[in-house]
C-alpha positions as CSV (number, residue, x, y, z in Angstrom):
1,X,-64.2,-90.6,-14.2
2,X,-63.0,-88.2,-11.5
3,X,-63.2,-84.5,-12.2
4,X,-60.2,-82.2,-11.5
5,X,-61.9,-80.7,-8.5
6,X,-62.2,-84.2,-6.9
7,X,-58.5,-84.7,-7.0
8,X,-57.7,-81.1,-5.9
9,X,-60.8,-80.3,-3.8
10,X,-59.4,-77.2,-2.0
11,X,-59.0,-75.3,-5.2
12,X,-62.2,-74.2,-7.0
13,X,-62.7,-75.6,-10.5
14,X,-62.4,-72.3,-12.2
15,X,-58.9,-71.6,-10.6
16,X,-57.4,-74.9,-11.8
17,X,-55.3,-74.1,-15.0
18,X,-56.7,-75.7,-18.2
19,X,-53.5,-77.8,-18.9
20,X,-53.6,-79.2,-15.4
21,X,-57.3,-80.1,-15.8
22,X,-56.3,-82.0,-19.0
23,X,-53.5,-83.8,-17.2
24,X,-55.8,-85.0,-14.4
25,X,-58.4,-86.2,-17.0
26,X,-55.7,-88.1,-18.9
27,X,-54.5,-89.8,-15.8
28,X,-58.1,-90.9,-15.3
29,X,-58.2,-89.5,-11.8
30,X,-56.0,-92.3,-10.5
31,X,-53.9,-91.9,-7.4
32,X,-50.8,-91.6,-9.6
33,X,-52.0,-88.2,-10.8
34,X,-52.3,-87.0,-7.3
35,X,-48.9,-88.2,-6.3
36,X,-47.2,-86.6,-9.3
37,X,-49.1,-83.4,-9.0
38,X,-47.6,-80.5,-7.0
39,X,-49.3,-77.1,-6.7
40,X,-47.5,-74.2,-5.1
41,X,-49.3,-71.1,-4.0
42,X,-47.6,-68.3,-2.2
43,X,-49.4,-65.6,-0.3
44,X,-47.8,-63.0,2.0
45,X,-49.5,-60.5,4.2
46,X,-50.6,-59.7,7.8
47,X,-53.7,-61.8,7.5
48,X,-54.3,-65.2,5.8
49,X,-55.5,-65.5,2.2
50,X,-59.2,-65.1,1.8
51,X,-59.6,-68.8,0.9
52,X,-57.9,-69.7,4.2
53,X,-60.1,-67.3,6.1
54,X,-63.1,-69.1,4.7
55,X,-61.6,-72.4,5.8
56,X,-61.1,-71.0,9.3
57,X,-64.7,-69.7,9.3
58,X,-65.9,-73.2,8.4
59,X,-64.1,-74.5,11.5
60,X,-65.0,-71.6,13.9
61,X,-67.6,-69.1,12.9
62,X,-65.9,-66.1,14.5
63,X,-62.3,-67.0,13.5
64,X,-61.9,-64.4,10.8
65,X,-63.0,-61.6,13.1
66,X,-60.6,-62.9,15.8
67,X,-57.7,-63.1,13.3
68,X,-58.4,-59.5,12.1
69,X,-58.6,-58.3,15.7
70,X,-55.3,-60.0,16.5
71,X,-53.6,-58.4,13.5
72,X,-55.0,-55.0,14.4
73,X,-53.7,-55.3,18.0
74,X,-50.3,-56.4,16.7
75,X,-50.1,-53.5,14.4
76,X,-51.1,-51.0,17.2
77,X,-48.5,-52.6,19.4
78,X,-45.8,-52.3,16.7
79,X,-46.7,-48.6,16.2
80,X,-46.5,-47.9,19.9
81,X,-43.1,-49.5,20.1
82,X,-41.8,-47.5,17.1
83,X,-43.2,-44.3,18.7
84,X,-41.4,-45.0,21.9
85,X,-38.1,-45.8,20.1
86,X,-38.3,-42.6,18.1
87,X,-39.1,-40.5,21.3
88,X,-36.2,-42.1,23.2
89,X,-33.8,-41.5,20.2
90,X,-34.9,-37.8,20.1
91,X,-34.5,-37.5,23.9
92,X,-31.0,-39.1,23.8
93,X,-29.9,-36.8,21.0
94,X,-31.2,-33.7,22.8
95,X,-29.5,-34.8,26.0
96,X,-26.3,-35.3,24.2
97,X,-26.5,-31.9,22.6
98,X,-27.2,-30.2,26.0
99,X,-24.4,-32.1,27.8
100,X,-21.9,-31.4,25.0
101,X,-22.8,-27.7,25.1
102,X,-22.5,-27.6,28.9
103,X,-19.1,-29.3,28.7
104,X,-18.0,-26.8,26.0
105,X,-19.0,-23.9,28.2
106,X,-17.2,-25.3,31.3
107,X,-14.0,-25.8,29.3
108,X,-14.4,-22.3,27.8
109,X,-14.9,-20.7,31.2
110,X,-12.0,-22.8,32.6
111,X,-9.8,-21.6,29.8
112,X,-10.7,-17.9,30.5
113,X,-10.0,-18.4,34.2
114,X,-6.6,-19.9,33.5
115,X,-5.8,-17.1,31.1
116,X,-6.9,-14.5,33.7
117,X,-4.7,-16.2,36.4
118,X,-1.7,-15.8,34.0
119,X,-1.4,-19.5,33.1
120,X,-1.3,-18.7,29.4
121,X,0.0,-22.1,28.2
122,X,-2.6,-24.1,30.1
123,X,-5.4,-21.6,29.3
124,X,-4.7,-21.7,25.5
125,X,-4.3,-25.5,25.7
126,X,-7.8,-25.9,27.3
127,X,-9.3,-23.3,24.9
128,X,-7.7,-24.9,21.9
129,X,-8.8,-28.4,23.0
130,X,-12.4,-27.4,23.5
131,X,-12.6,-25.5,20.2
132,X,-11.0,-28.4,18.3
133,X,-13.4,-30.9,20.0
134,X,-16.4,-28.7,19.3
135,X,-15.5,-28.0,15.7
136,X,-14.6,-31.6,15.1
137,X,-17.9,-32.8,16.4
138,X,-19.8,-30.4,14.1
139,X,-17.8,-31.7,11.1
140,X,-18.5,-35.3,12.1
141,X,-22.2,-34.7,12.5
142,X,-22.3,-32.8,9.2
143,X,-20.7,-35.7,7.4
144,X,-23.1,-38.3,9.0
145,X,-26.1,-36.2,7.9
146,X,-24.7,-35.9,4.4
147,X,-24.4,-39.7,4.2
148,X,-28.0,-40.3,5.4
149,X,-30.4,-41.2,2.6
150,X,-32.6,-38.3,1.5
151,X,-36.3,-38.9,2.3
152,X,-39.1,-38.0,0.0
153,X,-42.0,-35.9,1.3
154,X,-44.9,-38.0,2.6
155,X,-47.6,-38.4,0.1
156,X,-51.0,-37.0,0.9
157,X,-53.8,-39.5,1.1
158,X,-56.2,-39.1,-1.8
159,X,-59.1,-36.8,-1.2
160,X,-57.1,-34.4,0.9
161,X,-55.6,-31.2,-0.5
162,X,-52.5,-29.5,0.8
163,X,-53.3,-25.8,1.5
164,X,-50.5,-23.4,0.9
165,X,-50.2,-20.1,2.8
166,X,-51.3,-17.2,0.7
167,X,-48.7,-14.5,0.4
168,X,-50.0,-11.0,1.0
169,X,-50.4,-9.2,-2.4
């Protein structure tokens, strides 16, 4: 009579559930038991399940090391991409602030020049337009920031203590 591990050889005997072992024994180890048996196992992660790593090692001795090396390289690459995206987003935001401020100054100076030349209607129109645009932009940015999800402070890895500055007594 066939044992349960003969029918399902890739799963160790101690990992086969008891009710499944009984079903295989009742079927007498026949091919019918194998055809009606379905085992689903799900594993998710950056590297294969340890059992699969062992199977890779059986085929190629250095396969697990190569798999881990590949996963580490991919993680480093992903981190580099994220850093470059964050840096470019910061640079773009800073450039936008600088250009917006320069435009605001140019319009303000232009409004003052127009007022000094006696073109009151045009001067006040340019001044009002620049002020409304600047104030409107601050309101828009403030609303966008208010709608952003609040982030929690990063947790400190275990073993490290956060040092607070001592206030002079």
